[in-house]
ROMARZA-165744 format. One line per 5 residues: their letters; for each residue x, y, z of N, C-alpha, C, O. Coordinates in steps of 0.02 Angstrom, whole numbers, plus 32768, in hexadecimal, padded with zeros to 4 digits. Layout:
<nodes>
a = X,Y,Z,X,Y,Z,X,Y,Z,X,Y,Z  ...
</nodes>
This chain:
<nodes>
xxxxx = D741,9362,CC72,D74C,932F,CCA4,D797,9328,CCB0,D7BF,9325,CC81  D7AA,9327,CCEF,D7F0,931F,CD03,D7FD,92D4,CD0E,D7DA,92B4,CD35  D831,92BB,CCED,D842,9274,CCF2,D881,926D,CD1B,D8B6,9287,CD09  D87B,9248,CD53,D8B3,9241,CD82,D8C3,91F7,CD8B,D896,91CE,CD96  D904,91E7,CD87,D91C,91A4,CD95,D94B,91A8,CDD1,D97E,91CB,CDCF
xxxxx = D93A,9183,CE06,D966,917D,CE40,D992,9140,CE36,D97A,910B,CE21  D9D2,9146,CE46,DA02,9110,CE39,DA2C,9101,CE77,DA43,912E,CE9A  DA35,90C0,CE84,DA65,90A9,CEB6,DA85,9069,CE9C,DA7B,9057,CE62  DAAB,9048,CEC4,DAD1,900E,CEAE,DAA4,8FD4,CE98,DAAB,8FBB,CE60  DA77,8FBD,CEC3,DA51,8F81,CEB5,DA07,8F8A,CEA6,D9E6,8F5C,CE8F
xxxxx = D9EC,8FC7,CEB3,D9A6,8FD6,CEA8,D978,8FAC,CED5,D941,8F9A,CEC1  D990,8F9E,CF12,D964,8F7D,CF43,D960,8FA3,CF85,D933,8F96,CFAD  D98C,8FD3,CF91,D98C,8FF8,CFD0,D97D,9042,CFC5,D944,9058,CFCB  D9B1,9069,CFB4,D9AB,90B2,CFB1,D981,90CC,CF77,D954,90F4,CF82  D98F,90B6,CF3A,D96B,90D4,CF02,D920,90C3,CF02,D8F8,90EF,CEF2
xxxxx = D90B,9085,CF13,D8C3,907B,CF17,D8A3,90A1,CF52,D86A,90B6,CF4E  D8CA,90A9,CF88,D8B0,90D0,CFC0,D8A4,9118,CFA8,D870,9135,CFB7  D8D4,9134,CF84,D8CC,9178,CF69,D893,917B,CF37,D86B,91AA,CF38  D88F,914A,CF0B,D859,9148,CED9,D815,914B,CEFA,D7EB,9175,CEE8  D809,911F,CF2A,D7C6,911B,CF47,D7B7,9152,CF79,D77E,9167,CF7F
xxxxx = D7EA,9169,CF9D,D7DE,91A2,CFCA,D7D1,91E1,CFA1,D7A7,920A,CFB5  D7F3,91EA,CF68,D7E6,9225,CF3F,D7A2,9220,CF1D,D77E,9252,CF19  D78F,91E5,CF06,D74C,91DD,CEEA,D717,91EF,CF1E,D6E6,9212,CF0E  D720,91D9,CF5B,D6F2,91E9,CF91,D6F1,9234,CF9F,D6BC,9251,CFAA  D72C,9251,CFA0,D733,9299,CFAE,D70E,92C3,CF7A,D6E8,92F0,CF8C
xxxxx = D719,92B5,CF3A,D6F9,92DE,CF06,D6AE,92D1,CF04,D687,92FD,CEF2  D699,9295,CF16,D651,9286,CF1B,D631,92B2,CF51,D5FD,92D0,CF46  D652,92B5,CF8A,D638,92DE,CFC1,D639,9329,CFB1,D611,934F,CFCC  D665,933D,CF85,D669,9383,CF6F,D638,9392,CF36,D632,93CA,CF1F  D615,935D,CF1F,D5E6,9366,CEE8,D607,936F,CEA4,D5E9,938A,CE76
xxxxx = D645,9358,CE9E,D66B,9362,CE61,D67E,9320,CE3F,D6A9,9320,CE13  D65F,92E9,CE52,D673,92A9,CE37,D66A,92A4,CDEB,D68E,927E,CDCB  D63D,92CB,CDCE,D634,92CA,CD86,D66D,92EE,CD61,D673,92E9,CD24  D697,9311,CD87,D6CE,9337,CD69,D70F,9310,CD67,D741,9329,CD4E  D70E,92D2,CD80,D74C,92AB,CD87,D744,9265,CD6B,D70F,9246,CD6E
xxxxx = D77C,924C,CD51,D785,9205,CD43,D7C4,91F1,CD68,D7F9,920E,CD5C  D7BF,91C1,CD96,D7F6,91B1,CDC4,D804,9166,CDC2,D7D6,913D,CDC7  D843,9155,CDBB,D85A,910F,CDBD,D89B,910C,CDE3,D8B6,913E,CDFA  D8B5,90CF,CDEA,D8F7,90C4,CE07,D919,908B,CDE4,D8F9,9060,CDC5  D95C,908A,CDE9,D983,9056,CDC7,D9C5,904C,CDEB,D9D8,9072,CE18
xxxxx = D9E8,9017,CDD7,DA29,9004,CDF3,DA61,9012,CDC2,DA56,9016,CD86  DA9D,9019,CDDD,DAD8,901B,CDB1,DAF4,8FD5,CDA7,DB19,8FC9,CD77  DAE3,8FA6,CDD4,DAFD,8F62,CDCF,DAC6,8F32,CDB8,DA8C,8F46,CDB0  DAD9,8EF5,CDAC,DAA9,8EC1,CD98,DA9B,8E91,CDD2,DA74,8E61,CDCA  DAB9,8E9C,CE0B,DAB7,8E6C,CE43,DA71,8E5B,CE5B,DA64,8E22,CE6F
xxxxx = DA44,8E8B,CE5B,DA02,8E80,CE79,D9C9,8E81,CE45,D98F,8E82,CE58  D9D9,8E80,CE05,D9A7,8E86,CDD1,D96E,8E53,CDDD,D97A,8E18,CDE6  D931,8E6D,CDDC,D8F6,8E43,CDE6,D8E0,8E3A,CE2E,D8A9,8E22,CE3B  D90B,8E4D,CE5D,D8FA,8E45,CEA3,D8CD,8E7E,CEBB,D8CE,8EB5,CEA0  D8A6,8E6F,CEEE,D87C,8EA3,CF0D,D8A5,8ECD,CF3C,D8E0,8EC0,CF47
xxxxx = D886,8F00,CF58,D8AB,8F2D,CF85,D8C4,8F08,CFC3,D8A6,8ED6,CFD9  D8FA,8F20,CFDF,D917,8F05,D01C,D8E5,8F0A,D055,D8BD,8F3A,D057  D8E5,8EDB,D082,D8B4,8EDC,D0BA,D8BA,8F1B,D0E4,D888,8F31,D100  D8F5,8F38,D0E9,D8FC,8F77,D10F,D8D9,8FB1,D0EC,D8B8,8FD9,D10D  D8DF,8FB4,D0AB,D8BB,8FE6,D084,D870,8FD8,D087,D848,9006,D08D
xxxxx = D85E,8F99,D083,D817,8F86,D087,D7F8,8F9E,D0C9,D7C1,8FB8,D0CA  D81D,8F96,D100,D803,8FAD,D141,D7F7,8FF8,D141,D7C5,9010,D15C  D826,901D,D124,D81E,9067,D120,D7E0,9078,D0F8,D7B6,909F,D10E  D7DA,905B,D0BD,D7A1,906B,D091,D75F,9053,D0B0,D72C,9075,D0A9  D760,901A,D0D1,D724,9002,D0F3,D70D,9033,D129,D6D1,903D,D133
xxxxx = D73D,9053,D14A,D72B,9083,D180,D707,90C0,D164,D6E5,90E3,D189  D70E,90CD,D123,D6EB,9104,D102,D6AE,90EA,D0DB,D68C,9111,D0B9  D6A0,90AA,D0E0,D66A,908A,D0BA,D671,9095,D06F,D641,90A3,D04B  D6AF,908E,D057,D6BF,9096,D010,D6C5,9051,CFF0,D6E9,9026,D009  D6A1,9047,CFBA,D6A4,9007,CF96,D6DF,9006,CF66,D6E5,9031,CF3A
xxxxx = D70A,8FD6,CF6E,D745,8FCD,CF45,D747,8F85,CF29,D77A,8F6F,CF0E  D710,8F62,CF30,D70E,8F19,CF23,D722,8F06,CEDC,D73A,8ECE,CED1  D719,8F31,CEAC,D72A,8F20,CE67,D772,8F32,CE55,D788,8F23,CE1D  D795,8F52,CE81,D7D9,8F69,CE72,D80A,8F2E,CE70,D80C,8F05,CE9E  D830,8F2B,CE3A,D866,8EFB,CE33,D8A3,8F21,CE1C,D89F,8F4F,CDF3
xxxxx = D8DC,8F0E,CE36,D91A,8F31,CE25,D928,8F2A,CDDA,D91D,8EF6,CDBC  D93F,8F61,CDBD,D953,8F62,CD77,D994,8F8A,CD71,D9A3,8FB5,CD99  D9B9,8F7A,CD3D,D9F7,8F9F,CD30,D9E8,8FD9,CD01,D9C0,8FD3,CCD3  DA08,9011,CD0E,DA00,904A,CCE1,DA1E,903A,CC9D,DA48,900D,CC96  DA08,9060,CC6C,DA1F,9057,CC27,DA34,909A,CC09,DA27,90CF,CC25
xxxxx = DA54,9097,CBD0,DA65,90D4,CBAB,DA25,90FB,CB99,DA25,9138,CB9A  D9F0,90D6,CB8A,D9B0,90F5,CB78,D995,9120,CBB2,D974,9152,CBA6  D9A4,910D,CBF0,D98C,9134,CC29,D9A7,917B,CC27,D984,91AA,CC39  D9E4,9183,CC0F,DA00,91C7,CC0B,D9D7,91F2,CBDB,D9CD,922D,CBE7  D9C0,91D5,CBA5,D998,91F9,CB74,D951,9206,CB8F,D934,923A,CB82
xxxxx = D936,91D5,CBB5,D8F0,91D7,CBC9,D8E1,9202,CC06,D8AA,921E,CC0C  D911,9208,CC33,D904,922B,CC72,D923,9271,CC72,D958,927D,CC54  D900,929F,CC94,D919,92E4,CC9A,D94E,92E9,CCD1,D97E,9310,CCCA  D945,92C2,CD06,D974,92C3,CD3F,D985,927B,CD51,D95A,9250,CD56  D9C5,926F,CD5A,D9DD,922E,CD72,D9FF,923D,CDB5,DA35,9259,CDB7
xxxxx = D9DE,9228,CDEA,D9F2,923A,CE2D,DA12,91FE,CE4F,D9F2,91CB,CE59  DA52,9204,CE5F,DA77,91CC,CE7C,DA83,91D7,CEC6,DA81,920F,CEDF  DA8F,91A0,CEE9,DA94,91A1,CF31,DADB,91AD,CF4B,DAE4,91CA,CF81  DB0D,9196,CF26,DB52,91A1,CF3D,DB80,91A8,CF01,DB6E,9196,CEC8  DBBC,91C1,CF0E,DBEB,91CF,CED8,DC01,918F,CEB3,DC11,9191,CE78
xxxxx = DC00,9157,CED5,DC11,9118,CEB4,DBDC,9106,CE80,DBEC,90E9,CE4C  DB9D,9118,CE8D,DB68,910E,CE5C,DB77,9135,CE1C,DB6F,911A,CDE5  DB8D,9173,CE24,DB9D,919B,CDE9,DBD6,917B,CDC2,DBD5,9177,CD85  DC08,9164,CDE5,DC40,9142,CDC5,DC27,9107,CD9B,DC3C,90FE,CD62  DBFA,90DF,CDB8,DBDF,90A5,CD94,DBAF,90B8,CD5C,DBA9,9095,CD2A
xxxxx = DB8C,90F1,CD64,DB5E,9108,CD30,DB82,911C,CCF1,DB65,911A,CCBA  DBC0,912F,CCF7,DBE7,9146,CCBD,DBEA,9111,CC85,DBEF,9123,CC4A  DBE6,90D1,CC97,DBE7,909D,CC63,DBA7,909E,CC39,DBA6,9083,CC02  DB73,90BB,CC54,DB33,90BF,CC30,DB2C,9102,CC0C,DB11,9105,CBD5  DB43,9136,CC2D,DB35,9179,CC13,DB72,919D,CBF8,DB6B,91D0,CBD5
xxxxx = DBAE,9184,CC06,DBEA,91A9,CBF4,DBEC,91E9,CC1B,DBE2,91EA,CC58  DBFA,9220,CBF8,DBF8,9261,CC19,DBAE,9275,CC22,DB81,9252,CC0B  DBA4,92AC,CC43,DB60,92C5,CC50,DB58,9309,CC2E,DB53,933C,CC50  DB56,930B,CBEB,DB55,934B,CBC8,DB17,9375,CBD6,DB19,93B2,CBCE  DAE0,9355,CBEA,DAA2,937A,CBF6,DA98,9389,CC41,DA64,93A3,CC55
xxxxx = DACB,937A,CC69,DAC9,9388,CCB1,DA8A,936C,CCD3,DA68,938F,CCF9  DA7B,932D,CCC4,DA41,930C,CCE0,DA4F,92E8,CD21,DA21,92DA,CD47  DA8E,92D9,CD2F,DAA1,92AF,CD67,DAB3,92D9,CDA4,DADE,9305,CDA1  DA92,92C9,CDDD,DA9D,92F0,CE19,DA9A,92C2,CE56,DA72,9294,CE5A  DAC4,92D1,CE86,DAC3,92B0,CEC7,DA85,92C8,CEEC,DA78,9304,CEF0
xxxxx = DA5D,929B,CF08,DA1E,92AE,CF27,DA27,92E3,CF5D,DA00,9313,CF5F  DA58,92DC,CF87,DA5F,930C,CFBF,DA77,9351,CFA9,DA77,937F,CFD1  DA8A,9359,CF6A,DA98,939C,CF4F,DA5C,93C9,CF5A,DA62,9404,CF69  DA21,93AC,CF51,D9E3,93D3,CF55,D9D1,93E6,CF9D,D9A5,940F,CFA8  D9F4,93C8,CFCC,D9EB,93DB,D013,DA25,9408,D029,DA2C,9417,D064
xxxxx = DA4E,941E,CFF9,DA86,9449,D009,DAC1,9424,D028,DAEC,9443,D048  DAC3,93E2,D020,DAF8,93BA,D03D,DB21,9399,D006,DB06,9384,CFD3  DB62,9396,D010,DB8E,9376,CFDF,DBA8,9335,CFFD,DBE4,932D,D00A  DB7A,9306,D007,DB8E,92C5,D022,DB60,928E,D008,DB29,929A,CFF0  DB7A,9252,D00D,DB55,9217,CFF6,DB1F,9203,D029,DB21,9216,D063
xxxxx = DAF0,91DC,D011,DAC0,91BA,D03C,DADD,9174,D048,DAE6,914E,D019  DAE9,9165,D087,DB07,9124,D098,DADA,90EA,D082,DA9D,90EF,D084  DAFA,90B5,D06D,DAD6,907A,D056,DAC2,904F,D092,DAED,9034,D0B4  DA80,904A,D0A0,DA6B,9023,D0DA,DA76,8FD8,D0D3,DA72,8FB4,D104  DA85,8FC1,D096,DA98,8F7B,D08D,DAD5,8F6C,D0B9,DADB,8F36,D0D5
xxxxx = DB01,8F9E,D0BF,DB3E,8F95,D0E6,DB37,8FB0,D12D,DB51,8F92,D15C  DB14,8FE9,D135,DB0F,9008,D177,DAD8,8FE9,D1A2,DADC,8FEA,D1DF  DAA4,8FCF,D182,DA6A,8FB6,D1A5,DA3D,8FED,D1BF,DA0A,8FDF,D1DF  DA4F,902C,D1B3,DA2A,9065,D1CE,D9FA,9082,D19A,DA09,90B4,D17A  D9C1,9062,D193,D98F,9078,D162,D96C,90B8,D177,D954,90DD,D14D
xxxxx = D96A,90C6,D1B8,D94C,9104,D1D0,D976,9140,D1BA,D95B,9172,D1A3  D9B8,913C,D1C2,D9E5,9172,D1AC,D9DF,917B,D161,D9DD,91B4,D149  D9DD,9144,D13D,D9D4,9149,D0F4,D993,916B,D0E3,D991,9197,D0B8  D95D,9158,D104,D91C,9179,D0F8,D920,91C3,D106,D907,91EB,D0DF  D93E,91D6,D13E,D943,921C,D150,D969,9244,D11B,D955,927B,D108
xxxxx = D9A1,9228,D103,D9C8,9248,D0CF,D9A0,924E,D08E,D9A0,9282,D06D  D97E,9218,D07C,D956,9219,D03F,D91E,924D,D044,D911,9271,D015  D8FD,9250,D07D,D8C8,9282,D086,D8E3,92C9,D07F,D8C3,92F3,D05F  D91D,92D7,D09C,D93C,9319,D093,D949,9326,D049,D93A,935D,D030  D963,92F5,D026,D973,92FD,CFDF,D936,9307,CFB4,D935,9334,CF8A
xxxxx = D902,92DF,CFBF,D8C7,92E5,CF93,D8A0,9325,CFA2,D883,9343,CF74  D89F,933B,CFE0,D87F,937B,CFEF,D8A4,93B4,CFCD,D886,93E2,CFB2  D8E7,93B2,CFCF,D90F,93E4,CFAD,D906,93E2,CF61,D902,9416,CF40  D903,93A6,CF45,D8F8,939D,CEFE,D8B5,93BB,CEEA,D8B0,93DF,CEB8  D882,93AC,CF10,D83F,93C7,CF01,D840,9413,CF04,D825,9434,CED7
xxxxx = D85E,9430,CF39,D862,9479,CF3F,D887,9497,CF03,D872,94CA,CEE8  D8BD,9477,CEEE,D8E3,948F,CEB4,D8B7,9490,CE75,D8B7,94C1,CE50  D894,945A,CE69,D86A,9455,CE2E,D831,9488,CE2E,D822,94A7,CDFB  D812,9491,CE68,D7DC,94C3,CE6E,D7F7,9509,CE66,D7DB,9531,CE40  D82D,9519,CE88,D84B,955C,CE86,D85E,956F,CE3F,D857,95A9,CE2B
xxxx = D875,953F,CE18,D88B,954D,CDD4,D855,953F,CD9F,D863,953D,CD63  D817,9536,CDB7,D7DE,952B,CD8B,D7E9,94F2,CD59,D7D9,94F8,CD1E  D806,94BC,CD73,D815,9482,CD49,D7DF,944D,CD4C,D7E3,941B,CD28  D7AE,9456,CD77,D777,9426,CD7B,D736,9449,CD89,D702,9429,CD8E
</nodes>
């Protein structure tokens, strides 16, 4: 089983969107039994809150249930527990360092790396553009899935 943790600043916009879109994607591919997927925040600002209404609208449009999701902060234990820690922007990696220190096992990756892009996914909390965020996340998760399948990791 491949264990993936998606990470963003508050765990109410990008990382839960990635979590639930990826869960839906692997379900449709018939591979949901091969994955354990969660999301977390680098900050404590939104702990316990549900997903942002913009993310909720995106997930609702796919008929994806996210009702039990509450923001949580990542922990040092997450580095031990997850195979991949996928972050949305370089600032997330900077903040993750307080939990993980260095990344000796090379578990931490920018999501859009898997789409062949070396750029961040913009935070819709600031941009208001949840559609662009969704499009970027979809590119990233499709690339991540292809990478895992190609390398026989799931």
